[in-house]
C-alpha positions in Angstrom: -128.4 0.6 90.8 -127.5 4.1 92.5 -129.2 5.2 89.0 -132.2 3.8 89.6 -132.7 5.1 93.2 -131.9 8.4 92.0 -134.8 8.5 89.2 -137.4 6.8 91.9 -136.5 9.7 94.8 -136.6 11.8 92.0 -140.1 10.5 91.0 -141.4 10.7 94.3 -140.3 14.4 94.7 -142.0 14.9 91.5 -145.4 13.4 92.7 -145.6 15.1 95.8 -144.6 18.1 94.3 -147.1 17.8 91.2 -150.1 16.6 94.3 -149.6 19.9 96.5 -150.0 22.0 93.5 -153.9 21.1 93.0 -154.1 21.0 97.2 -153.1 24.7 97.2 -155.2 26.1 94.1 -158.8 24.7 95.7 -157.3 25.6 99.1 -159.4 26.0 101.0 -162.2 23.5 100.9 -163.3 23.6 104.4 -163.6 26.3 107.3 -160.1 27.8 108.5 -159.0 28.5 111.9 -157.3 31.9 113.2 -156.4 31.5 116.5 -156.2 34.9 118.6 -154.2 34.5 121.3 -156.2 37.5 123.1 -159.3 37.9 124.8 -162.1 38.7 122.5 -163.4 42.3 122.0 -159.4 43.9 122.2 -158.4 46.3 119.1 -156.3 43.4 117.5 -159.3 41.3 117.9 -161.4 43.0 116.2 -159.0 43.9 113.2 -158.6 40.1 113.2 -162.6 39.7 112.6 -162.0 42.3 109.6 -159.6 40.6 108.3 -160.9 36.9 108.6 -164.2 38.0 106.9 -162.6 39.4 104.3 -161.0 36.2 103.5 -164.3 34.1 104.3 -165.8 36.2 101.9 -162.6 35.7 99.2 -162.5 31.4 99.6 -166.3 31.5 100.0 -165.0 29.3 103.6 -165.8 30.3 107.3 -162.8 31.7 108.8 -163.5 30.9 112.6 -161.8 33.9 115.0 -160.6 31.2 117.9 -159.6 33.6 121.3 -157.4 31.2 123.3 -156.1 33.8 125.6 -153.8 33.3 128.5 -150.1 32.4 129.4 -148.8 35.8 127.8 -150.1 34.4 124.4 -148.7 30.7 125.2 -151.5 28.9 124.8 -152.9 30.0 121.7 -149.6 29.5 120.0 -148.7 25.8 121.8 -152.5 24.9 120.0 -151.1 26.1 116.7 -148.0 24.7 117.2 -150.1 21.0 117.3 -152.0 21.8 114.7 -152.0 19.6 111.3 -149.5 21.5 108.9 -152.5 21.7 106.4 -152.6 25.3 106.3 -156.3 25.3 108.1 -155.1 26.7 111.8 -153.2 30.1 111.3 -152.2 31.9 114.4 -152.3 36.1 114.7 -148.4 36.1 116.4 -147.7 39.5 118.5 -144.7 40.8 119.8 -144.9 38.4 122.9 -143.5 35.5 120.2 -140.7 37.0 119.7 -140.3 37.8 123.9 -141.4 34.6 124.5 -138.5 32.7 123.9 -136.2 34.7 126.4 -138.4 35.1 129.0 -139.8 31.7 129.7 -137.3 29.1 130.6 -139.3 26.6 129.0 -141.9 26.9 126.3 -144.3 24.0 125.4 -143.1 24.4 121.2 -140.1 25.4 119.8 -140.4 28.9 118.7 -138.3 29.1 114.8 -138.7 25.1 114.2 -142.8 24.7 114.9 -144.1 27.7 112.6 -144.1 28.6 109.0 -144.1 32.0 108.7 -147.5 33.7 106.5 -146.7 37.3 106.4 -145.9 40.2 108.3 -149.3 41.8 108.7 -147.7 45.4 110.1 -146.0 47.1 113.0 -146.9 49.6 114.9 -145.8 51.7 118.5 -146.6 51.8 122.0 -146.2 55.3 123.7 -145.5 56.0 128.2 -148.7 57.9 128.8 -149.2 60.1 131.9 -152.0 61.5 134.1 -152.6 64.8 133.7 -151.5 65.8 137.3 -148.0 64.4 137.0 -145.1 67.1 137.1 -143.5 65.7 134.2 -144.5 66.9 130.9 -142.0 65.2 128.8 -138.9 62.4 129.1 -136.5 64.9 130.5 -137.9 65.7 133.3 -139.6 62.2 133.5 -135.8 61.2 134.5 -134.9 64.0 136.5 -138.1 63.3 138.7 -137.0 59.4 139.1 -133.9 60.3 140.0 -135.1 62.2 142.9 -137.6 59.7 143.8 -135.7 56.4 143.5 -138.2 53.1 143.6 -141.4 55.3 144.4 -142.6 56.0 141.2 -144.6 53.3 139.4 -145.6 52.9 135.9 -148.2 49.9 134.5 -148.7 47.8 132.1 -150.5 44.7 131.0 -149.1 41.2 132.5 -145.5 40.5 133.7 -143.4 39.7 130.0 -145.5 42.1 127.5 -144.1 44.7 125.3 -144.8 47.4 127.2 -143.4 46.1 130.8 -140.1 45.3 129.0 -139.8 48.4 127.5 -140.6 50.2 130.9 -137.3 47.8 132.2 -135.4 48.8 129.3 -136.2 52.6 130.1 -135.1 52.1 133.5 -131.8 50.4 132.5 -131.0 53.4 130.2 -132.1 56.1 132.6 -130.5 54.7 135.3 -133.6 54.7 137.4 -135.9 52.5 139.1 -139.1 53.1 138.8 -141.6 50.3 139.7 -143.8 48.4 137.4 -147.6 47.3 138.0 -148.9 44.4 136.4 -152.7 44.4 135.1 -154.5 41.6 133.2 -154.6 43.9 130.4 -153.6 47.7 129.2 -157.3 48.4 129.2 -157.9 48.1 133.2 -154.2 49.7 133.6 -155.7 52.7 131.6 -158.8 53.2 133.0 -156.6 53.1 136.8 -154.4 56.1 135.0 -157.6 57.9 134.2 -158.9 57.7 138.3 -155.4 59.0 139.4 -154.9 55.6 140.6 -151.4 55.0 138.7 -149.5 58.1 137.6 -147.8 56.3 134.1 -149.2 54.1 131.8 -147.1 52.0 129.0 -149.4 50.8 126.1 -149.8 50.4 122.4 -150.7 53.5 120.9 -153.6 52.7 119.3 -155.7 51.7 122.2 -154.1 55.5 124.1 -155.2 57.4 120.9 -158.7 58.7 122.2 -157.5 59.7 125.5 -154.3 61.8 124.3 -156.6 63.2 121.7 -159.5 64.2 123.9 -157.0 65.4 126.9 -157.9 62.7 129.4 -154.0 61.5 129.4 -150.2 63.3 128.3 -148.2 61.6 126.0 -144.8 61.1 127.4 -142.6 59.6 124.9 -143.0 57.3 122.6 -141.6 53.7 123.5 -141.0 51.9 119.8 -137.9 52.8 117.5 -139.2 55.5 115.7 -141.6 58.3 115.9 -145.4 57.1 115.2 -147.6 59.0 112.3 -150.5 59.8 114.8 -148.4 61.3 117.4 -145.9 63.1 115.3 -144.7 65.7 117.7 -144.0 63.5 120.2 -140.3 61.8 120.7 -139.2 58.6 121.2 -137.0 57.6 123.8 -134.2 56.6 122.2 -133.9 60.3 121.1 -132.9 61.6 124.8 -131.4 58.5 125.5 -129.2 56.9 123.2 -128.4 53.4 125.4 -132.2 52.8 125.5 -132.8 49.6 123.3 -136.1 48.8 121.8 -137.3 45.9 119.2 -140.1 46.5 116.9 -144.0 45.6 117.6 -145.9 43.6 115.3 -148.6 41.0 113.6 -147.4 38.1 112.1 -149.8 35.4 110.7 -148.1 32.0 110.8 -149.4 28.5 110.6 -147.8 25.0 111.5 -144.6 24.0 109.7 -144.4 21.0 107.6 -147.1 22.9 106.0 -146.9 22.4 102.1 -145.1 25.2 100.3 -147.5 25.7 97.9 -150.1 26.1 100.6 -148.0 28.5 102.1 -147.6 30.7 98.9 -151.4 30.6 98.2 -152.1 31.8 102.1 -149.7 34.6 101.3 -150.9 36.1 98.3 -154.8 35.6 99.7 -153.9 37.2 103.0 -152.0 40.3 101.8 -154.8 41.4 98.7 -157.4 40.9 101.7 -155.2 43.4 103.2 -155.7 45.8 100.4 -159.6 45.6 100.6 -160.7 49.1 101.3 -162.7 47.7 104.9 -159.1 45.9 105.8 -157.4 49.5 104.6 -159.5 51.5 106.9 -158.9 49.7 109.9 -155.3 49.5 109.7 -155.2 53.1 109.3 -157.7 53.9 112.3 -155.4 52.1 114.1 -152.2 53.9 112.9 -150.8 50.0 112.1 -148.0 50.6 109.7 -149.3 47.9 106.7 -146.6 45.3 105.9 -147.7 42.5 104.1 -144.1 40.6 103.3 -143.5 38.0 101.4 -143.4 34.4 103.8 -139.5 34.6 103.6 -139.0 38.3 104.2 -141.4 37.7 107.4 -139.2 34.9 108.5 -136.2 36.6 108.2 -137.8 39.3 110.2 -139.5 37.4 113.3 -136.1 35.4 113.5 -134.1 39.0 113.9 -136.5 40.0 116.3 -136.5 37.1 118.7 -132.7 37.8 119.0 -133.6 41.6 119.4 -135.5 41.4 122.1 -133.8 37.8 124.0 -131.2 41.2 124.4 -134.0 43.0 126.0 -135.4 40.7 128.3 -132.0 39.5 129.4 -130.9 43.1 130.2 -133.9 43.6 132.0 -134.0 40.8 134.3 -137.2 40.0 133.4 -138.7 36.5 133.7 -142.3 34.3 133.1 -142.9 30.7 133.7 
């Protein structure tokens, strides 16, 4: 009897595997939903639309970018967590995906269990920028000035709990200073207030600040990521001056619903990595100063788990909470 049961079980498993292969080979047979947890029109959204268009051409199917902003990316992420596990729903996950498990007391999904990694699209850095009238021209001068004016210097970023807010608090801790945070609805409004002279410092991703840096309308103080960025090679990182400073990696990863057949995930990975090499996608990656990755699902999963742990330590040290 045990041998019969084992044979039956093996037959079921083999049948499921064989059945999944044709599904993967024919995937997709209908439109694919590409959830973007940010508003339309931002740089990340524009990139996603270029990638989605390329995938749609390769698949001969529509890939529909569905903007679901709000809740620090929680709204769009929850939609993916509740999708059918068939590979037809993709999530463009941001660094917030690794921050939120610690930032929020409760989430409507399990960050580690409810998603399957397709690939890490890329990594990038943020930078702390200043209005030209701000007296500090580099990080050392900023720290010195902040220590003589505790609680009086402010810095702006997107909403509470976003990458740049957490990195600003990490800078406070490492330098032993007390800059005050001003939260904006997004990085764009923060930069506009900086340009108008309403706020002296702003933390934002490099790709959104480059036009203003290159035109001289703002001054870069320090890169807030773990290493210097190609577009700002002469701008040092915070960590070069403050060894105690902690920073995770800012990233984009493409996820789908956990439980999606492995063969479909494998197909998605191969097709997305291939699409990333298309000229129009590559050009956009270079323009945005993104370090292209294109990892395997297993590599992506290992990276994401490591970043959840790293960002978790930073969030706990900062004392930041949301929700």
